[in-house]
N, C-alpha and C positions, 0 to 999 in steps of 0.2 A: 665886337669894337667894344661895348657896351662893359663887356668882364674884361679887356684887356685896358680901357681908363679905369677902374675902379683898381685894379693890381695893384698900382702903385700907391693907392692910402692904406692898402692893408699889408704890404712891406714893410721891413723897418727898413731904414734911412743903410743906404750904402749902395754900390754898384746893380745887387738887380734893379730894385728900382728904381737907378736911373736909364737902365733903358728898358724896363717893363713902363715910363713914362715916353724915354723915346719912340718904340715901339707903337705906343698906343699917337704921339703922332704925328707919326708916318701916317697911321691905319688911316686916321681921320683924313689927310691928307689925299688920301687912293679914292677914296668915299668920296671926300667933294673932288672927284677927278670923274669918276663915274658918274655923280649923279649932272656934271657942268656936259656931260661928254649927252646920257640919255635924255636932257631938257635940249641942248643943240641940233639931240636928231631927231627930236618930236619936233619943233618948232622949224623943222627942214622941212618934214615929212607936207606942214602943213602949210607951210609958204610958198614952197618951191613948187613943191608935187601937188598938193590939192588936195589931202586926204580930206579935210572934213564937209568935200562937196556934195557928201550922199547924207550931209545934213542940215544941207542949207538950198532953201528952193528960189527957182531963178530969181523975185525981185531980193535974193539979202537975208531973207526974214528967217527968222526956224518956221518948219512946219508944225504942221498941229500936231497936241500929243495924240502918240500912239501912229500918225504915219507914216506911209513909206511911201518915196517917192519912188513913181515908176509902179505904184501897187495901183491899179485901176477898181480894183475890188472894196468896195469898204468892210468894215470886223464882221455883217451878218450875211456877207457871198455876196451882196446884191451887185452889181457894177453900177461906176457916178452918171451913166448918164438917163 
């Protein structure tokens, strides 16, 4: 898209330059639409399907650094008993 957006700047005035500008505009709108759909899908995963639950403890806070939920062993292999 960057190359397509630069193209009208280097072309001489005329039909080809205008076509390049319109193509850059349409390409930008396509990229915007894809980004919007990606954000919407990510939000749906987190807020509707609970995708973030793997990173949140029962109290709602983030787990300690390096902790894995459901893991009963410390880094050295000992159990947490």
